[in-house]
C-alpha positions as CSV (number, residue, x, y, z in Angstrom):
1,X,2.9,10.6,-5.2
2,X,-0.2,10.3,-3.0
3,X,0.4,9.4,0.7
4,X,-1.7,6.8,2.3
5,X,-3.5,7.9,5.5
6,X,-2.3,6.1,8.6
7,X,-5.2,5.2,10.9
8,X,-3.0,4.1,13.8
9,X,-3.3,7.5,15.5
10,X,-7.1,7.4,15.4
11,X,-8.8,6.4,18.7
12,X,-12.0,4.4,18.3
13,X,-13.7,5.9,21.3
14,X,-13.1,9.6,20.3
15,X,-15.3,11.9,18.3
16,X,-13.3,14.0,15.7
17,X,-14.1,17.1,13.8
18,X,-13.1,17.2,10.2
19,X,-10.1,19.4,11.1
20,X,-9.0,17.0,13.9
21,X,-9.3,13.9,11.8
22,X,-7.3,15.5,9.0
23,X,-4.6,16.5,11.4
24,X,-4.4,13.1,13.0
25,X,-4.2,11.4,9.6
26,X,-1.8,13.8,8.1
27,X,-4.0,14.7,5.2
28,X,-5.7,17.9,4.1
29,X,-9.1,18.7,5.6
30,X,-10.6,18.9,2.1
31,X,-9.6,15.2,1.7
32,X,-11.7,14.3,4.8
33,X,-14.6,16.4,3.5
34,X,-14.4,14.6,0.1
35,X,-14.4,11.2,1.9
36,X,-17.6,12.2,3.6
37,X,-19.3,13.6,0.5
38,X,-18.2,11.1,-2.1
39,X,-16.6,8.1,-0.6
40,X,-19.0,7.1,2.1
41,X,-17.3,8.1,5.3
42,X,-20.1,8.4,7.9
43,X,-20.3,11.7,9.7
44,X,-22.9,13.7,11.6
45,X,-23.6,16.6,9.2
46,X,-26.7,17.9,11.0
47,X,-24.7,20.8,12.5
48,X,-21.3,22.5,12.3
49,X,-18.6,21.3,12.8
50,X,-19.2,17.9,11.3
51,X,-18.5,15.2,13.7
52,X,-16.9,11.8,12.9
53,X,-16.8,8.8,15.2
54,X,-13.4,7.3,15.6
55,X,-14.6,3.7,15.0
56,X,-16.3,4.9,11.7
57,X,-13.1,6.5,10.6
58,X,-11.0,3.4,11.4
59,X,-13.5,1.2,9.6
60,X,-13.5,3.5,6.6
61,X,-9.7,3.4,6.4
62,X,-9.6,-0.3,6.8
63,X,-12.0,-0.9,4.0
64,X,-10.0,1.4,1.7
65,X,-6.8,-0.4,2.6
66,X,-8.3,-3.9,2.0
67,X,-9.6,-2.8,-1.4
68,X,-6.1,-1.8,-2.6
69,X,-4.3,-4.8,-1.2
70,X,-3.3,-7.4,-3.7
71,X,-2.7,-11.1,-3.0
72,X,0.3,-12.2,-5.1
73,X,0.7,-15.6,-6.6
74,X,3.7,-17.5,-5.3
75,X,5.6,-16.9,-8.5
76,X,4.7,-13.2,-8.9
77,X,6.7,-10.3,-7.4
78,X,5.4,-6.8,-7.0
79,X,7.1,-4.1,-9.1
80,X,7.3,-0.8,-7.3
81,X,8.0,1.0,-10.6
82,X,5.0,-0.4,-12.5
83,X,2.9,-0.8,-9.3
84,X,1.7,-4.2,-10.6
85,X,2.4,-7.8,-9.7
86,X,4.5,-9.3,-12.4
87,X,6.1,-12.6,-13.3
88,X,9.9,-12.1,-13.5
89,X,11.6,-11.4,-16.8
90,X,12.7,-14.7,-18.4
91,X,11.0,-16.5,-15.6
92,X,14.3,-16.3,-13.6
93,X,14.9,-15.2,-10.1
94,X,17.6,-15.4,-7.4
95,X,16.9,-16.7,-3.9
96,X,19.1,-15.6,-0.9
97,X,18.4,-17.2,2.4
98,X,18.0,-14.6,5.2
99,X,16.9,-16.8,8.2
100,X,16.5,-20.5,8.6
101,X,12.8,-20.2,7.5
102,X,12.8,-17.3,5.1
103,X,14.7,-15.8,2.2
104,X,14.6,-13.0,-0.4
105,X,13.5,-13.6,-4.0
106,X,15.0,-11.1,-6.4
107,X,14.2,-10.7,-10.0
108,X,13.9,-8.2,-12.9
109,X,10.6,-6.7,-14.0
110,X,9.9,-7.6,-17.6
111,X,8.3,-4.2,-18.3
112,X,10.5,-1.5,-16.7
113,X,13.6,-3.5,-15.9
114,X,13.8,-2.6,-12.2
115,X,14.6,-5.0,-9.4
116,X,11.7,-6.7,-7.7
117,X,12.0,-8.2,-4.2
118,X,9.8,-10.6,-2.3
119,X,10.3,-12.4,1.1
120,X,9.3,-16.0,0.7
121,X,9.3,-19.0,3.0
122,X,11.9,-21.7,2.5
123,X,9.1,-24.2,2.5
124,X,7.5,-22.5,-0.6
125,X,10.7,-22.6,-2.6
126,X,9.9,-25.9,-4.4
127,X,6.4,-24.7,-5.4
128,X,8.0,-21.5,-6.8
129,X,10.7,-23.6,-8.6
130,X,7.9,-25.4,-10.5
131,X,7.0,-22.0,-12.2
132,X,10.3,-20.2,-12.2
133,X,14.0,-21.0,-12.7
134,X,15.3,-20.1,-9.2
135,X,19.1,-19.8,-8.5
136,X,19.9,-20.2,-4.9
137,X,22.6,-17.7,-3.9
138,X,25.1,-18.1,-1.1
139,X,24.2,-15.8,1.8
140,X,26.7,-13.2,2.8
141,X,28.9,-14.3,5.7
142,X,28.5,-12.4,8.9
143,X,31.1,-9.8,9.7
144,X,31.9,-11.4,13.1
145,X,32.9,-14.7,11.4
146,X,35.9,-13.3,9.5
147,X,39.0,-15.4,10.0
148,X,41.6,-13.3,8.2
149,X,42.7,-10.1,9.8
150,X,42.7,-6.9,7.8
151,X,46.1,-5.8,6.4
152,X,46.0,-2.3,8.0
153,X,45.7,-3.7,11.5
154,X,48.8,-3.9,13.6
155,X,48.9,-6.2,16.6
156,X,52.1,-4.7,18.1
157,X,51.5,-2.4,21.1
158,X,53.7,0.5,21.7
159,X,55.1,0.9,25.1
160,X,52.8,3.3,26.9
161,X,53.8,5.2,30.0
162,X,51.5,7.3,32.0
163,X,54.4,9.4,33.4
164,X,55.3,12.7,31.9
165,X,58.6,12.9,30.2
166,X,61.1,15.2,32.0
167,X,63.3,17.3,29.9
């Protein structure tokens, strides 16, 4: 699977060679050359080594990322298996509250059958319910709020002495 270049290591004020840019992004140098020749990355090609301004490289990566981003409708979830936004199978989903304001929407993909997850705001839940049948699940209780002790825990303390036993 292709990796997405992470532009967070690129400094806007620096000038990069093709080799330095590839190393900073974690991609092959041939990938950077292809971006320059085919994809529109601006570089000074008048002499060797080719030089790329950091702000041009960051802008190029930002445009690529913005082009691939997809805005989902409220009732759609993104399937990682299909790599497409989809409406859940049977128009059914489960909602589990995570915080006071947000929760997790979980549903099955109608195409591949894998689980799809989406974090949604609690305020958007009614708008989602207009399109999907949403079942609100009880959130898991926290571990610190357990009231019953475990059966393998003993509360009796053995007498401990810090003096060596004399034989």
